[in-house]
matplotlib code that plots the C-alpha trace (Angstrom):
import matplotlib.pyplot as plt

x = [0.0, 1.1, 0.8, 1.3, 1.9, 1.4, 2.4, 4.6, 5.8, 8.9, 8.6, 5.0, 6.1, 9.0, 6.8, 4.0, 6.5, 8.2, 4.9, 3.7, 7.1, 7.0, 4.0, 5.7, 3.8, 5.4, 5.6, 6.2, 6.0, 6.1, 5.7, 4.6, 1.0, 2.0, 4.4, 1.6, -0.7, 1.9, 2.4, -1.3, -1.8, 1.1, 0.7, -2.2, -2.1, -4.1, -4.0, -3.4, -2.8, -3.2, -2.6, -5.4, -3.6, -0.3]
y = [0.0, 3.5, 6.3, 10.0, 12.1, 15.9, 17.9, 20.9, 19.4, 17.3, 15.3, 14.3, 13.1, 11.2, 9.4, 8.6, 7.4, 5.1, 3.6, 2.9, 1.5, -0.9, -2.5, -2.5, 0.4, 2.4, 5.9, 9.3, 12.6, 16.3, 19.5, 21.6, 21.7, 22.5, 19.5, 17.3, 18.3, 17.3, 14.0, 13.3, 14.0, 11.6, 8.8, 6.7, 6.5, 4.2, 6.5, 10.3, 11.8, 15.5, 18.3, 20.8, 23.8, 23.9]
z = [0.0, -0.8, 1.8, 1.4, 4.5, 4.1, 7.1, 7.9, 11.2, 10.5, 13.7, 12.9, 9.4, 11.0, 13.5, 11.1, 8.4, 10.9, 12.1, 8.6, 7.4, 10.3, 8.7, 5.3, 3.8, 1.0, 2.4, 0.7, 2.5, 2.0, 4.0, 1.0, -0.3, -3.8, -3.9, -2.4, -5.3, -7.8, -6.1, -5.9, -9.7, -10.7, -8.2, -6.9, -3.1, -1.0, 2.0, 2.3, 5.7, 5.4, 7.9, 6.9, 8.6, 6.7]

ax = plt.figure().add_subplot(projection="3d")
ax.plot(x, y, z, "-o")
ax.set_aspect("equal")
plt.show()
């Protein structure tokens, strides 16, 4: 499964990424909303975790 984490808090990304990778998820992350939009339009993710207040 592919996961995208979008958050401007580096520690949050690090912790979530670690947790998902322990369960063998393929994880990508970004702290930038524009980069997130580019990723979403080019890759099919099964789960997107999004901080609404970037």
